[in-house]
C-alpha positions, -999 to +999 in steps of 0.1 A: -397+839-137-363+824-131-336+831-157-329+794-160-366+786-167-367+813-194-335+799-210-349+764-209-382+775-224-364+794-253-343+763-259-374+741-260-392+766-283-363+764-308-362+726-307-381+705-333-406+694-307-411+730-295-415+743-330-441+716-337-461+724-305-461+761-312-471+755-349-499+733-337-512+759-313-510+786-340-528+764-365-556+755-342-560+790-329-561+805-365-586+778-376-609+785-347-606+823-349-616+820-386-649+807-375-658+839-357-683+859-377-676+894-389-674+920-375-659+903-345-633+882-365-598+893-356-584+892-391-551+909-382-544+884-354-552+855-378-529+870-404-501+873-378-506+837-368-502+826-404-471+848-408-455+831-378-466+796-390-452+803-425-419+818-414-410+803-380-432+773-372-441+756-405-439+720-395-475+714-382-491+733-410-470+713-436-481+680-420-518+691-420-515+702-457-500+668-466-528+650-447-555+670-466-539+660-499-543+623-492 
């Protein structure tokens, strides 16, 4: 990868739009992975996704939580 491309991607990921998109991807992935039956469910991956959502990319999860409360 080109250095400029990596820098642009990091800048985008740190932007509000990038944070929203990453949060959305994590939320959907964790939701879908939760549907996998045991013993194949990857619980540590799901937990890590929630950790990232809660600490770095909370916007999408917060919006979904508010929507569920309506």
